N, CA, C and O atoms as CSV, one atom per row, in Angstrom:
chain,resi,resn,atom,element,x,y,z
A,1,MET,N,N,54.035,124.746,115.714
A,1,MET,CA,C,52.325,123.823,115.937
A,1,MET,C,C,51.592,124.648,114.976
A,1,MET,O,O,51.915,125.824,114.812
A,2,GLU,N,N,50.653,124.125,114.346
A,2,GLU,CA,C,49.796,124.760,113.692
A,2,GLU,C,C,48.643,125.209,114.260
A,2,GLU,O,O,48.003,124.366,114.888
A,3,LEU,N,N,48.065,126.691,114.184
A,3,LEU,CA,C,47.175,127.163,114.840
A,3,LEU,C,C,45.895,126.196,114.661
A,3,LEU,O,O,45.096,125.852,115.532
A,4,ILE,N,N,45.911,125.938,113.632
A,4,ILE,CA,C,44.668,124.907,113.638
A,4,ILE,C,C,44.398,123.518,114.616
A,4,ILE,O,O,43.339,123.085,115.072
A,5,ARG,N,N,45.822,122.995,114.748
A,5,ARG,CA,C,46.027,121.909,116.092
A,5,ARG,C,C,45.124,122.819,117.490
A,5,ARG,O,O,44.051,122.736,118.088
A,6,ILE,N,N,46.265,123.607,117.491
A,6,ILE,CA,C,45.992,124.683,119.171
A,6,ILE,C,C,44.034,124.835,119.207
A,6,ILE,O,O,43.313,124.381,120.096
A,7,ALA,N,N,43.587,125.585,117.989
A,7,ALA,CA,C,41.987,125.702,117.942
A,7,ALA,C,C,41.561,124.501,118.350
A,7,ALA,O,O,41.045,124.394,119.463
A,8,ASP,N,N,41.747,123.152,117.312
A,8,ASP,CA,C,41.003,122.140,117.859
A,8,ASP,C,C,41.272,121.802,119.294
A,8,ASP,O,O,40.327,121.650,120.067
A,9,THR,N,N,42.615,121.669,119.718
A,9,THR,CA,C,42.154,121.231,121.389
A,9,THR,C,C,41.671,122.324,122.050
A,9,THR,O,O,41.018,121.968,123.031
A,10,LEU,N,N,41.734,123.743,121.889
A,10,LEU,CA,C,40.697,124.263,122.936
A,10,LEU,C,C,39.592,124.156,122.268
A,10,LEU,O,O,38.687,124.463,123.045
A,11,GLU,N,N,39.157,123.878,121.217
A,11,GLU,CA,C,37.482,123.875,120.879
A,11,GLU,C,C,37.400,125.058,120.795
A,11,GLU,O,O,36.437,125.510,121.414
A,12,ALA,N,N,38.279,126.105,120.053
A,12,ALA,CA,C,38.336,127.310,119.946
A,12,ALA,C,C,37.374,127.844,118.454
A,12,ALA,O,O,37.669,127.278,117.401
A,13,GLU,N,N,36.328,128.849,118.427
A,13,GLU,CA,C,35.782,129.463,117.199
A,13,GLU,C,C,36.496,130.344,116.938
A,13,GLU,O,O,36.836,131.230,117.721
A,14,LEU,N,N,36.917,130.199,115.488
A,14,LEU,CA,C,37.473,131.375,114.732
A,14,LEU,C,C,36.884,132.658,114.280
A,14,LEU,O,O,36.230,132.695,113.238
A,15,VAL,N,N,37.060,133.597,114.929
A,15,VAL,CA,C,36.364,135.020,114.760
A,15,VAL,C,C,36.814,135.708,113.845
A,15,VAL,O,O,35.929,136.299,113.226
A,16,TYR,N,N,38.343,135.972,113.318
A,16,TYR,CA,C,38.920,136.297,112.367
A,16,TYR,C,C,40.071,135.623,111.985
A,16,TYR,O,O,40.962,135.465,112.819
A,17,GLY,N,N,40.222,135.092,110.557
A,17,GLY,CA,C,41.212,134.413,110.241
A,17,GLY,C,C,42.034,134.843,108.823
A,17,GLY,O,O,41.668,134.721,107.654
A,18,PRO,N,N,43.129,135.325,109.314
A,18,PRO,CA,C,43.378,135.505,107.538
A,18,PRO,C,C,43.830,134.497,106.874
A,18,PRO,O,O,44.034,133.375,107.335
A,19,THR,N,N,44.045,134.941,105.506
A,19,THR,CA,C,43.930,133.841,104.720
A,19,THR,C,C,44.811,132.772,104.877
A,19,THR,O,O,45.929,133.271,105.004
A,20,GLY,N,N,44.890,131.361,104.942
A,20,GLY,CA,C,45.978,130.509,105.349
A,20,GLY,C,C,45.845,130.520,107.072
A,20,GLY,O,O,46.673,129.930,107.767
A,21,TRP,N,N,45.190,130.948,107.400
A,21,TRP,CA,C,45.461,131.113,109.382
A,21,TRP,C,C,45.621,129.611,109.595
A,21,TRP,O,O,46.467,129.239,110.409
A,22,GLU,N,N,44.889,128.720,108.941
A,22,GLU,CA,C,45.214,127.253,109.572
A,22,GLU,C,C,46.641,127.049,109.566
A,22,GLU,O,O,47.083,126.304,110.441
A,23,ARG,N,N,47.505,127.606,108.688
A,23,ARG,CA,C,48.684,127.205,108.721
A,23,ARG,C,C,49.566,127.739,109.497
A,23,ARG,O,O,50.685,127.246,109.636
A,24,ILE,N,N,49.237,128.639,110.000
A,24,ILE,CA,C,49.848,129.864,110.823
A,24,ILE,C,C,50.879,128.783,111.764
A,24,ILE,O,O,50.490,127.769,112.343
A,25,ASN,N,N,52.284,129.318,111.729
A,25,ASN,CA,C,52.922,128.368,113.132
A,25,ASN,C,C,52.959,129.095,114.098
A,25,ASN,O,O,53.029,130.322,114.020
A,26,ILE,N,N,52.907,128.286,115.402
A,26,ILE,CA,C,53.165,128.854,116.621
A,26,ILE,C,C,54.266,128.053,117.203
A,26,ILE,O,O,54.482,126.866,116.959
A,27,GLU,N,N,55.030,128.927,118.105
A,27,GLU,CA,C,56.343,128.475,118.479
A,27,GLU,C,C,55.862,128.865,120.148
A,27,GLU,O,O,55.997,128.102,121.104
A,28,THR,N,N,55.422,129.912,120.180
A,28,THR,CA,C,55.501,130.116,121.924
A,28,THR,C,C,53.996,131.051,122.147
A,28,THR,O,O,53.428,131.882,121.439
A,29,VAL,N,N,53.727,130.523,123.340
A,29,VAL,CA,C,52.548,130.656,123.853
A,29,VAL,C,C,52.605,131.754,125.246
A,29,VAL,O,O,52.973,131.438,126.378
A,30,PHE,N,N,52.100,133.196,124.764
A,30,PHE,CA,C,52.072,134.286,125.981
A,30,PHE,C,C,51.143,134.276,126.572
A,30,PHE,O,O,50.324,135.082,126.130
A,31,ALA,N,N,50.709,133.558,127.688
A,31,ALA,CA,C,49.801,134.213,128.592
A,31,ALA,C,C,49.459,135.088,129.564
A,31,ALA,O,O,50.003,135.008,130.665
A,32,SER,N,N,48.333,136.222,129.241
A,32,SER,CA,C,48.570,137.235,130.404
A,32,SER,C,C,47.635,138.393,129.850
A,32,SER,O,O,47.333,138.659,128.686
A,33,ASP,N,N,47.276,138.988,131.024
A,33,ASP,CA,C,45.803,139.830,131.048
A,33,ASP,C,C,46.630,141.427,131.204
A,33,ASP,O,O,45.914,142.428,131.250
A,34,LEU,N,N,47.951,141.556,131.269
A,34,LEU,CA,C,48.760,142.353,131.578
A,34,LEU,C,C,49.370,142.718,130.743
A,34,LEU,O,O,50.508,142.281,130.574
A,35,MET,N,N,48.610,144.007,129.613
A,35,MET,CA,C,49.331,144.065,128.475
A,35,MET,C,C,50.554,144.954,128.135
A,35,MET,O,O,50.912,145.282,127.004
A,36,SER,N,N,51.092,145.264,129.232
A,36,SER,CA,C,52.333,145.806,129.564
A,36,SER,C,C,53.495,144.825,129.624
A,36,SER,O,O,54.651,145.036,129.256
A,37,ASP,N,N,52.903,143.535,130.238
A,37,ASP,CA,C,54.055,142.487,130.627
A,37,ASP,C,C,53.931,141.612,128.724
A,37,ASP,O,O,54.904,141.131,128.143
A,38,VAL,N,N,52.885,141.640,128.319
A,38,VAL,CA,C,52.961,141.533,126.384
A,38,VAL,C,C,53.723,142.192,125.708
A,38,VAL,O,O,54.388,141.656,124.822
A,39,LEU,N,N,53.778,143.169,125.906
A,39,LEU,CA,C,54.696,144.362,125.011
A,39,LEU,C,C,56.290,144.401,125.383
A,39,LEU,O,O,57.152,144.974,124.716
A,40,MET,N,N,56.466,143.761,126.436
A,40,MET,CA,C,58.102,143.206,126.681
A,40,MET,C,C,58.526,141.910,125.700
A,40,MET,O,O,59.669,141.529,125.451
A,41,SER,N,N,57.507,141.460,125.314
A,41,SER,CA,C,58.195,140.091,124.450
A,41,SER,C,C,58.814,140.316,123.358
A,41,SER,O,O,58.690,141.404,122.797
A,42,ASP,N,N,59.505,139.442,122.914
A,42,ASP,CA,C,60.152,139.664,121.830
A,42,ASP,C,C,60.476,137.915,121.145
A,42,ASP,O,O,61.526,137.436,120.717
A,43,ARG,N,N,59.354,137.419,121.254
A,43,ARG,CA,C,59.583,135.906,120.565
A,43,ARG,C,C,58.738,136.183,119.247
A,43,ARG,O,O,57.989,137.097,118.902
A,44,ASP,N,N,59.234,134.851,118.579
A,44,ASP,CA,C,58.686,134.790,116.944
A,44,ASP,C,C,57.536,134.043,117.120
A,44,ASP,O,O,57.400,133.619,118.268
A,45,GLU,N,N,56.566,133.720,116.241
A,45,GLU,CA,C,55.768,132.783,116.399
A,45,GLU,C,C,54.700,132.756,117.402
A,45,GLU,O,O,54.149,131.717,117.767
A,46,LEU,N,N,54.435,133.889,117.822
A,46,LEU,CA,C,53.932,134.179,119.226
A,46,LEU,C,C,52.222,133.883,119.028
A,46,LEU,O,O,51.612,134.156,117.994
A,47,LEU,N,N,51.788,133.448,119.895
A,47,LEU,CA,C,50.345,133.312,120.251
A,47,LEU,C,C,50.165,134.057,121.624
A,47,LEU,O,O,50.936,133.994,122.582
A,48,LEU,N,N,48.915,134.824,121.527
A,48,LEU,CA,C,48.541,135.645,122.771
A,48,LEU,C,C,47.397,135.163,123.385
A,48,LEU,O,O,46.354,135.485,122.817
A,49,MET,N,N,47.278,134.396,124.512
A,49,MET,CA,C,46.345,134.096,125.415
A,49,MET,C,C,45.980,134.916,125.971
A,49,MET,O,O,46.821,135.795,126.162
A,50,THR,N,N,44.630,135.152,126.538
A,50,THR,CA,C,44.132,136.226,127.202
A,50,THR,C,C,42.723,136.076,127.453
A,50,THR,O,O,42.020,135.508,126.617
A,51,SER,N,N,42.082,136.679,128.880
A,51,SER,CA,C,40.748,136.868,128.932
A,51,SER,C,C,40.579,138.371,129.061
A,51,SER,O,O,39.576,138.825,129.612
A,52,LEU,N,N,41.311,138.976,128.683
A,52,LEU,CA,C,40.916,140.333,128.306
A,52,LEU,C,C,40.604,140.393,127.000
A,52,LEU,O,O,41.211,140.030,125.993
A,53,SER,N,N,39.205,141.085,127.236
A,53,SER,CA,C,38.635,140.660,125.615
A,53,SER,C,C,38.576,142.481,125.561
A,53,SER,O,O,37.659,143.071,126.133
A,54,THR,N,N,39.364,143.022,125.017
A,54,THR,CA,C,39.248,144.736,124.516
A,54,THR,C,C,40.100,144.888,123.312
A,54,THR,O,O,40.849,144.000,122.905
A,55,GLU,N,N,39.961,145.999,122.784
A,55,GLU,CA,C,40.600,146.182,121.386
A,55,GLU,C,C,42.126,146.560,121.989
A,55,GLU,O,O,42.857,146.848,121.042
A,56,GLN,N,N,42.730,146.635,123.106
A,56,GLN,CA,C,44.021,146.881,123.486
A,56,GLN,C,C,44.515,145.549,123.301
A,56,GLN,O,O,45.570,145.480,122.670
A,57,SER,N,N,43.955,144.360,123.739
A,57,SER,CA,C,44.692,142.792,123.308
A,57,SER,C,C,44.947,142.629,122.122
A,57,SER,O,O,45.826,141.800,121.886
A,58,ILE,N,N,44.261,143.377,120.875
A,58,ILE,CA,C,44.583,143.154,119.958
A,58,ILE,C,C,46.051,144.102,119.068
A,58,ILE,O,O,46.929,143.728,118.290
A,59,ARG,N,N,45.737,145.291,119.621
A,59,ARG,CA,C,46.498,146.392,119.441
A,59,ARG,C,C,48.094,145.668,119.779
A,59,ARG,O,O,49.045,145.405,119.045
A,60,SER,N,N,47.858,145.506,121.229
A,60,SER,CA,C,49.022,144.747,121.973
A,60,SER,C,C,49.773,143.775,121.121
A,60,SER,O,O,51.000,143.814,121.042
A,61,ALA,N,N,49.074,142.944,120.512
A,61,ALA,CA,C,49.411,141.691,119.703
A,61,ALA,C,C,49.966,142.141,118.416
A,61,ALA,O,O,50.956,141.554,117.979
A,62,GLY,N,N,49.390,143.216,117.690
A,62,GLY,CA,C,49.911,143.509,116.874
A,62,GLY,C,C,51.372,144.296,116.819
A,62,GLY,O,O,52.183,144.245,115.894
A,63,ILE,N,N,51.503,145.124,118.206
A,63,ILE,CA,C,53.156,145.609,118.361
A,63,ILE,C,C,53.867,144.438,118.549
A,63,ILE,O,O,55.066,144.719,118.557
A,64,VAL,N,N,53.668,143.177,118.714
A,64,VAL,CA,C,54.797,142.374,119.229
A,64,VAL,C,C,54.622,141.461,118.176
A,64,VAL,O,O,55.272,140.416,118.223
A,65,GLY,N,N,53.848,141.668,117.219
A,65,GLY,CA,C,54.173,140.569,115.985
A,65,GLY,C,C,53.328,139.355,116.469
A,65,GLY,O,O,53.415,138.275,115.885
A,66,SER,N,N,52.631,139.511,117.380
A,66,SER,CA,C,51.707,138.012,117.529
A,66,SER,C,C,50.906,137.636,116.630
A,66,SER,O,O,50.077,138.513,116.388
A,67,GLU,N,N,50.728,136.282,115.739
A,67,GLU,CA,C,50.229,135.593,114.967
A,67,GLU,C,C,48.769,135.676,114.869
A,67,GLU,O,O,48.020,135.829,113.904
A,68,ALA,N,N,48.495,135.485,116.561
A,68,ALA,CA,C,47.042,135.418,116.952
A,68,ALA,C,C,46.862,135.666,118.083
A,68,ALA,O,O,47.884,135.805,118.755
A,69,VAL,N,N,45.372,135.847,118.863
A,69,VAL,CA,C,45.128,136.352,120.015
A,69,VAL,C,C,43.644,134.994,119.820
A,69,VAL,O,O,42.837,134.817,118.907
A,70,ILE,N,N,43.875,134.210,121.284
A,70,ILE,CA,C,43.089,133.587,121.620
A,70,ILE,C,C,42.029,134.087,123.075
A,70,ILE,O,O,42.489,133.997,124.213
A,71,ILE,N,N,40.828,134.519,122.860
A,71,ILE,CA,C,40.289,135.055,123.974
A,71,ILE,C,C,39.656,134.195,124.805
A,71,ILE,O,O,38.530,133.854,124.445
A,72,ALA,N,N,40.157,133.661,126.028
A,72,ALA,CA,C,39.704,132.868,127.310
A,72,ALA,C,C,38.144,132.976,127.511
A,72,ALA,O,O,37.378,133.694,126.869
A,73,ASN,N,N,37.882,132.243,128.383
A,73,ASN,CA,C,36.448,132.262,129.372
A,73,ASN,C,C,34.939,132.521,128.719
A,73,ASN,O,O,33.928,132.589,129.417
A,74,ASN,N,N,34.945,132.634,127.496
A,74,ASN,CA,C,34.025,132.738,126.167
A,74,ASN,C,C,33.645,134.035,126.632
A,74,ASN,O,O,32.537,134.331,127.080
A,75,LYS,N,N,34.770,134.898,126.482
A,75,LYS,CA,C,34.211,136.227,126.590
A,75,LYS,C,C,33.765,136.908,125.437
A,75,LYS,O,O,34.263,136.449,124.410
A,76,THR,N,N,32.906,137.955,125.252
A,76,THR,CA,C,32.420,138.265,124.162
A,76,THR,C,C,33.364,139.433,123.499
A,76,THR,O,O,33.733,140.437,124.108
A,77,VAL,N,N,33.700,139.101,122.079
A,77,VAL,CA,C,34.514,140.011,121.273
A,77,VAL,C,C,33.919,140.820,120.380
A,77,VAL,O,O,33.302,140.472,119.374
A,78,THR,N,N,34.179,142.236,120.892
A,78,THR,CA,C,33.884,143.534,120.070
A,78,THR,C,C,34.030,143.238,118.712
A,78,THR,O,O,34.659,142.291,118.242
A,79,GLU,N,N,33.255,144.322,117.954
A,79,GLU,CA,C,33.272,144.329,116.742
A,79,GLU,C,C,34.916,145.055,116.554
A,79,GLU,O,O,35.787,144.675,115.772
A,80,GLY,N,N,34.969,145.864,117.251
A,80,GLY,CA,C,36.458,147.016,117.452
A,80,GLY,C,C,37.331,146.087,116.723
A,80,GLY,O,O,37.889,146.068,115.626
A,81,MET,N,N,37.191,144.980,118.217
A,81,MET,CA,C,38.340,143.959,118.122
A,81,MET,C,C,38.695,143.179,116.818
A,81,MET,O,O,39.809,142.907,116.370
A,82,ILE,N,N,37.280,142.848,116.258
A,82,ILE,CA,C,37.249,142.085,115.104
A,82,ILE,C,C,37.998,142.798,113.684
A,82,ILE,O,O,38.750,142.241,112.884
A,83,GLU,N,N,37.440,144.415,113.684
A,83,GLU,CA,C,38.296,145.302,112.859
A,83,GLU,C,C,39.797,145.348,112.871
A,83,GLU,O,O,40.521,145.177,111.890
A,84,LEU,N,N,40.168,145.596,114.082
A,84,LEU,CA,C,41.662,145.941,114.582
A,84,LEU,C,C,42.195,144.548,113.911
A,84,LEU,O,O,43.089,144.664,113.073
A,85,ALA,N,N,41.742,143.320,114.200
A,85,ALA,CA,C,42.484,142.041,113.916
A,85,ALA,C,C,42.437,141.771,112.436
A,85,ALA,O,O,43.282,141.014,111.957
A,86,LYS,N,N,41.541,142.314,111.687
A,86,LYS,CA,C,41.547,142.493,110.489
A,86,LYS,C,C,42.741,143.367,109.293
A,86,LYS,O,O,43.275,143.066,108.226
A,87,ASP,N,N,42.740,144.603,110.243
A,87,ASP,CA,C,43.521,145.470,109.813
A,87,ASP,C,C,45.048,144.790,109.961
A,87,ASP,O,O,45.850,144.681,109.033
A,88,GLN,N,N,45.247,144.388,111.251
A,88,GLN,CA,C,46.471,143.798,111.516
A,88,GLN,C,C,46.971,142.488,111.323
A,88,GLN,O,O,48.010,142.035,111.804
A,89,GLU,N,N,45.914,141.733,110.362
A,89,GLU,CA,C,45.830,140.442,109.818
A,89,GLU,C,C,46.538,139.507,111.003
A,89,GLU,O,O,47.513,138.783,110.799
A,90,VAL,N,N,45.793,139.679,112.402
A,90,VAL,CA,C,46.044,138.759,113.522
A,90,VAL,C,C,44.812,137.803,113.534
A,90,VAL,O,O,43.673,138.268,113.556
A,91,ALA,N,N,45.069,136.369,113.517
A,91,ALA,CA,C,43.766,135.643,113.670
A,91,ALA,C,C,43.207,136.143,115.424
A,91,ALA,O,O,43.888,136.522,116.376
A,92,LEU,N,N,42.084,135.991,115.329
A,92,LEU,CA,C,41.538,135.993,116.362
A,92,LEU,C,C,40.239,134.810,116.694
A,92,LEU,O,O,39.223,134.626,116.024
A,93,LEU,N,N,40.689,134.083,118.004
A,93,LEU,CA,C,39.788,133.074,118.112
A,93,LEU,C,C,39.455,133.367,119.767
A,93,LEU,O,O,40.009,134.156,120.533
A,94,CYS,N,N,38.151,132.267,120.049
A,94,CYS,CA,C,38.035,132.350,121.200
A,94,CYS,C,C,37.379,131.012,121.571
A,94,CYS,O,O,36.809,130.254,120.787
A,95,THR,N,N,37.568,130.828,123.014
A,95,THR,CA,C,37.522,129.558,123.543
A,95,THR,C,C,36.824,129.733,125.087
A,95,THR,O,O,37.147,130.705,125.770
A,96,ARG,N,N,35.976,128.864,125.528
A,96,ARG,CA,C,35.037,128.607,126.211
A,96,ARG,C,C,36.109,128.092,127.564
A,96,ARG,O,O,35.810,128.394,128.720
A,97,PHE,N,N,37.123,127.448,127.304
A,97,PHE,CA,C,37.621,127.371,128.530
A,97,PHE,C,C,38.780,128.262,129.055
A,97,PHE,O,O,39.621,128.763,128.307
A,98,PRO,N,N,38.745,128.469,130.855
A,98,PRO,CA,C,39.513,129.427,131.449
A,98,PRO,C,C,40.808,129.926,130.733
A,98,PRO,O,O,40.789,129.515,129.572
A,99,LYS,N,N,41.619,130.461,130.927
A,99,LYS,CA,C,42.924,130.713,130.587
A,99,LYS,C,C,44.011,130.011,131.146
A,99,LYS,O,O,45.023,129.823,130.472
A,100,TYR,N,N,43.912,129.601,132.315
A,100,TYR,CA,C,44.462,128.348,132.642
A,100,TYR,C,C,44.505,126.909,132.320
A,100,TYR,O,O,45.441,126.171,132.010
A,101,GLU,N,N,43.174,126.699,132.486
A,101,GLU,CA,C,42.955,125.203,131.434
A,101,GLU,C,C,43.672,125.354,130.123
A,101,GLU,O,O,44.623,124.714,129.675
A,102,SER,N,N,43.097,126.194,129.696
A,102,SER,CA,C,43.599,126.548,128.068
A,102,SER,C,C,45.438,126.383,127.797
A,102,SER,O,O,46.024,125.962,126.799
A,103,CYS,N,N,45.899,126.804,128.875
A,103,CYS,CA,C,47.272,127.109,129.016
A,103,CYS,C,C,47.960,125.328,129.151
A,103,CYS,O,O,48.874,124.803,128.514
A,104,VAL,N,N,46.888,124.653,130.467
A,104,VAL,CA,C,47.702,123.122,130.418
A,104,VAL,C,C,47.327,122.434,129.435
A,104,VAL,O,O,48.126,121.518,129.239
A,105,ARG,N,N,46.137,122.445,128.425
A,105,ARG,CA,C,45.619,121.906,127.770
A,105,ARG,C,C,46.985,122.127,126.156
A,105,ARG,O,O,47.465,121.268,125.416
A,106,LEU,N,N,47.121,123.158,126.184
A,106,LEU,CA,C,48.283,123.476,125.177
A,106,LEU,C,C,49.591,122.747,125.452
A,106,LEU,O,O,50.234,122.053,124.666
A,107,GLY,N,N,49.874,123.058,126.803
A,107,GLY,CA,C,51.212,122.536,127.607
A,107,GLY,C,C,51.403,120.778,126.710
A,107,GLY,O,O,52.286,120.297,126.000
A,108,ARG,N,N,50.354,120.379,127.120
A,108,ARG,CA,C,50.231,119.060,126.419
A,108,ARG,C,C,50.808,118.562,125.179
A,108,ARG,O,O,51.637,117.683,124.941
A,109,ILE,N,N,50.131,119.378,124.447
A,109,ILE,CA,C,50.189,119.312,123.056
A,109,ILE,C,C,51.675,119.690,122.311
A,109,ILE,O,O,52.086,119.175,121.271
A,110,MET,N,N,52.363,120.719,123.114
A,110,MET,CA,C,53.389,121.450,122.857
A,110,MET,C,C,54.625,121.016,123.037
A,110,MET,O,O,55.649,121.344,122.436
A,111,GLU,N,N,54.449,120.142,124.032
A,111,GLU,CA,C,56.012,119.431,124.828
A,111,GLU,C,C,56.446,118.787,123.713
A,111,GLU,O,O,55.766,118.363,122.778
A,112,PRO,N,N,57.673,118.738,123.878
A,112,PRO,CA,C,58.539,117.927,122.713
A,112,PRO,C,C,58.701,116.621,122.761
A,112,PRO,O,O,59.347,116.046,121.886
Protein backbone atom coordinates (compact mmCIF):
# COMPACT_ATOMS: atom_id res chain seq x y z
CA MET A 1 0.00 0.00 0.00
CA GLU A 2 1.29 3.46 -0.83
CA LEU A 3 2.36 5.63 2.08
CA ILE A 4 0.11 8.48 0.93
CA ARG A 5 -2.97 6.30 1.54
CA ILE A 6 -1.72 5.47 5.02
CA ALA A 7 -1.05 9.15 5.71
CA ASP A 8 -4.55 10.08 4.54
CA THR A 9 -6.16 7.37 6.67
CA LEU A 10 -4.35 8.58 9.79
CA GLU A 11 -4.76 12.26 8.92
CA ALA A 12 -1.00 12.35 9.38
CA GLU A 13 1.15 15.42 8.92
CA LEU A 14 4.29 14.99 6.84
CA VAL A 15 7.30 16.23 8.80
CA TYR A 16 9.91 15.04 6.32
CA GLY A 17 9.52 13.10 3.11
CA PRO A 18 12.22 12.05 0.69
CA THR A 19 11.48 12.63 -2.98
CA GLY A 20 8.61 10.38 -4.03
CA TRP A 21 7.56 9.61 -0.46
CA GLU A 22 3.91 9.36 -1.52
CA ARG A 23 4.65 6.29 -3.62
CA ILE A 24 6.67 4.41 -0.99
CA ASN A 25 5.15 0.95 -0.74
CA ILE A 26 4.35 -0.37 2.74
CA GLU A 27 3.61 -4.05 3.31
CA THR A 28 4.15 -4.35 7.08
CA VAL A 29 3.37 -2.10 10.03
CA PHE A 30 5.43 -2.63 13.18
CA ALA A 31 3.88 -0.87 16.19
CA SER A 32 6.12 -0.60 19.21
CA ASP A 33 7.67 1.76 21.71
CA LEU A 34 10.38 -0.79 22.53
CA MET A 35 13.16 -0.17 20.05
CA SER A 36 14.85 -3.42 21.12
CA ASP A 37 11.83 -5.24 19.66
CA VAL A 38 11.98 -3.14 16.50
CA LEU A 39 15.65 -4.07 16.03
CA MET A 40 14.61 -7.74 15.79
CA SER A 41 12.48 -7.07 12.68
CA ASP A 42 13.56 -8.52 9.36
CA ARG A 43 10.64 -7.36 7.20
CA ASP A 44 10.84 -5.40 3.97
CA GLU A 45 8.68 -2.38 3.09
CA LEU A 46 8.24 -1.64 6.78
CA LEU A 47 6.47 1.22 8.55
CA LEU A 48 7.30 1.89 12.20
CA MET A 49 4.36 3.16 14.25
CA THR A 50 5.41 4.46 17.66
CA SER A 51 4.57 6.99 20.32
CA LEU A 52 8.25 7.24 21.27
CA SER A 53 9.19 10.66 19.96
CA THR A 54 12.97 10.40 20.22
CA GLU A 55 15.96 10.23 17.92
CA GLN A 56 16.32 6.57 18.90
CA SER A 57 13.10 5.80 17.01
CA ILE A 58 14.58 7.19 13.81
CA ARG A 59 17.92 5.44 14.36
CA SER A 60 16.17 2.12 14.94
CA ALA A 61 14.03 2.60 11.84
CA GLY A 62 17.15 3.25 9.79
CA ILE A 63 18.91 0.16 11.13
CA VAL A 64 16.06 -2.18 10.17
CA GLY A 65 15.51 -0.46 6.82
CA SER A 66 12.11 0.99 7.65
CA GLU A 67 10.70 3.15 4.87
CA ALA A 68 8.79 5.45 7.23
CA VAL A 69 8.07 6.34 10.85
CA ILE A 70 4.77 7.63 12.14
CA ILE A 71 4.75 9.23 15.57
CA ALA A 72 1.40 8.73 17.32
CA ASN A 73 -0.44 10.76 19.97
CA ASN A 74 0.40 14.10 18.36
CA LYS A 75 3.76 14.12 20.12
CA THR A 76 6.32 16.78 19.30
CA VAL A 77 8.94 15.86 16.72
CA THR A 78 12.36 17.32 17.51
CA GLU A 79 14.75 18.97 15.08
CA GLY A 80 17.20 16.15 15.79
CA MET A 81 14.63 13.60 14.65
CA ILE A 82 14.02 15.53 11.45
CA GLU A 83 17.75 15.74 10.70
CA LEU A 84 18.18 11.99 11.27
CA ALA A 85 15.19 11.25 9.03
CA LYS A 86 16.78 13.37 6.29
CA ASP A 87 20.17 11.70 6.72
CA GLN A 88 18.62 8.23 6.52
CA GLU A 89 16.01 9.10 3.87
CA VAL A 90 13.21 7.85 6.14
CA ALA A 91 9.80 9.48 5.76
CA LEU A 92 8.66 11.00 9.05
CA LEU A 93 5.02 11.71 9.81
CA CYS A 94 2.93 12.36 12.90
CA THR A 95 -0.71 11.70 13.71
CA ARG A 96 -3.04 12.87 16.43
CA PHE A 97 -4.45 9.38 16.89
CA PRO A 98 -3.15 7.09 19.64
CA LYS A 99 -1.01 4.18 18.52
CA TYR A 100 -3.77 1.61 19.10
CA GLU A 101 -6.38 3.52 17.13
CA SER A 102 -3.86 4.12 14.35
CA CYS A 103 -3.22 0.40 14.12
CA VAL A 104 -6.94 -0.38 14.00
CA ARG A 105 -7.42 2.14 11.18
CA LEU A 106 -4.49 0.70 9.24
CA GLY A 107 -5.70 -2.85 9.79
CA ARG A 108 -9.00 -1.96 8.16
CA ILE A 109 -7.41 -0.64 4.97
CA MET A 110 -4.60 -3.20 4.73
CA GLU A 111 -6.75 -6.32 4.96
CA PRO A 112 -6.71 -8.33 1.73
